[in-house]
C-alpha positions in Angstrom: 132.9 110.6 83.3 134.7 114.0 82.4 134.9 117.1 84.8 135.9 120.4 83.5 136.3 123.6 85.1 138.6 126.6 85.2 139.2 126.0 88.8 139.4 122.4 88.6 142.1 122.3 91.2 140.0 124.1 93.8 137.2 121.8 93.0 138.8 119.0 93.5 140.5 120.0 96.9 137.3 120.7 98.2 136.3 117.0 97.1 139.3 115.8 98.7 140.4 114.1 95.7 143.9 114.3 94.1 144.4 116.3 90.9 147.0 114.2 89.8 144.8 111.2 90.2 141.6 110.2 88.2 138.5 111.1 89.6 134.7 112.0 89.2 132.7 114.1 91.6 128.8 113.2 91.6 126.9 115.6 94.1 123.4 114.1 95.7 122.0 116.6 97.7 124.5 117.7 100.4 127.1 114.5 100.0 129.9 114.7 97.5 130.9 111.3 96.4 134.4 110.7 94.7 134.6 107.9 92.4 138.3 106.6 91.7 137.8 104.6 88.5 140.3 104.4 85.9 138.1 105.9 83.0 137.2 109.3 84.9 139.5 112.4 84.0 139.9 116.0 85.2 140.0 118.0 82.4 139.9 122.1 82.1 137.6 123.6 79.5 140.9 124.8 77.5 141.8 121.0 77.1 140.9 119.9 73.5 140.5 116.4 75.0 137.3 117.6 76.6 136.0 118.6 73.4 136.9 114.9 71.8 135.6 113.0 74.7 132.4 114.6 74.7 132.2 113.9 70.8 132.7 110.4 71.2 130.0 109.8 73.7 131.6 110.6 77.5 129.7 112.3 80.2 131.1 115.2 82.1 130.4 117.5 85.0 130.8 121.0 84.1 129.9 124.1 85.5 126.7 125.9 84.2 125.2 129.5 84.5 124.1 128.6 88.3 125.3 125.0 89.2 127.4 122.1 88.1 125.6 119.9 86.1 126.0 116.5 84.4 126.5 116.8 80.4 126.4 114.8 77.4 126.2 115.0 73.8 122.6 115.7 72.6 123.1 113.8 69.7 124.4 110.7 71.1 121.7 108.6 71.9 124.1 106.2 74.0 125.6 108.8 76.0 121.7 110.1 76.9 121.3 106.3 78.2 124.6 106.5 80.3 123.5 109.7 81.7 120.1 108.2 83.3 122.3 105.3 84.5 124.6 107.8 86.3 121.8 110.3 87.4 119.5 107.5 88.4 117.1 109.7 86.9 113.5 108.3 86.1 113.8 107.8 82.6 110.1 109.4 81.6 111.5 112.7 82.3 113.7 114.2 79.7 116.6 116.5 80.2 117.2 119.8 78.9 119.4 120.6 76.0 121.9 123.4 75.9 122.4 124.7 72.8 124.8 127.5 71.7 122.4 129.9 69.6 119.0 129.3 67.8 120.9 128.0 64.5 121.3 124.6 66.7 117.6 124.1 66.6 118.0 123.2 63.1 119.9 120.1 64.3 116.5 118.9 65.8 114.7 119.5 62.6 112.9 122.8 64.4 112.2 126.0 62.0 110.9 128.8 64.0 108.3 130.8 62.0 108.8 134.5 61.6 106.4 134.9 64.3 108.3 133.0 66.7 111.3 134.0 65.8 111.7 137.3 67.7 109.9 136.0 70.7 112.3 133.1 71.0 115.4 135.5 70.3 114.3 137.8 73.4 113.3 134.7 75.6 116.5 132.9 75.1 118.7 136.1 75.7 117.2 136.0 79.5 118.5 132.6 80.1 115.1 131.0 80.3 114.4 127.7 79.0 112.0 127.1 75.8 110.5 123.9 75.2 109.6 123.3 71.7 107.9 120.5 69.7 109.8 118.0 68.3 108.0 115.8 65.5 110.8 113.6 64.5 110.9 110.1 66.1 114.4 110.1 65.5 114.7 112.1 68.9 112.7 110.1 70.8 115.8 109.2 73.0 115.4 112.6 73.9 111.9 113.6 74.4 110.7 110.5 76.4 107.6 110.6 74.6 106.8 114.1 75.4 107.1 115.2 72.0 109.1 118.1 73.0 112.7 119.2 74.0 113.4 121.9 76.6 116.5 124.2 75.0 118.5 126.9 77.1 121.2 128.9 75.8 123.6 129.1 78.4 125.4 132.6 79.3 128.6 130.8 80.9 131.5 132.0 78.7 133.6 128.8 78.6 130.4 126.5 78.6 129.2 128.5 75.5 132.7 128.0 74.0 132.6 124.5 74.7 129.0 124.2 72.6 130.7 125.7 69.7 132.9 122.6 69.6 130.8 119.8 70.9 127.4 120.6 69.3 124.0 120.6 71.8 124.8 119.1 75.0 122.0 117.4 77.3 122.3 118.4 80.8 120.5 118.5 84.5 122.0 119.3 87.7 123.9 116.6 89.7 121.5 116.9 92.7 119.4 113.9 93.2 116.2 114.2 91.3 
């Protein structure tokens, strides 16, 4: 698990963890659990290692527009399964996918019609999630047999910057189901 935040030191001190050590915070409702496991790292958004680690399938805790969330590459089925394990989430509940812009929809085989495009552009500017049908079985690991995915374009500047480097990310809150 990776944690990235420009306020990483402040976050770690609130969790009672040392910045110099390896740690990760997983938040469940009101409790913060700090795990000291060797493969956990504290990284800042500006650290190139964060991009590389997400690209190779690591899971990270990152701030979003409103909350801290657990994130992984939406294009890596193994990291998605790891998120379900870490999150203890019902495997029938799909995660939302964060994208940098509407062009990223092409990565999922989605082509918006001329009628859909203006509506989707308007809605996504308001930080509203859009649920779109997915017909390609290649993405069953994301759709969980719902044949659709919820997409959102975040406003969080550093997260959007990260999305340009990593590609789409799956996201869920760190709160228990």
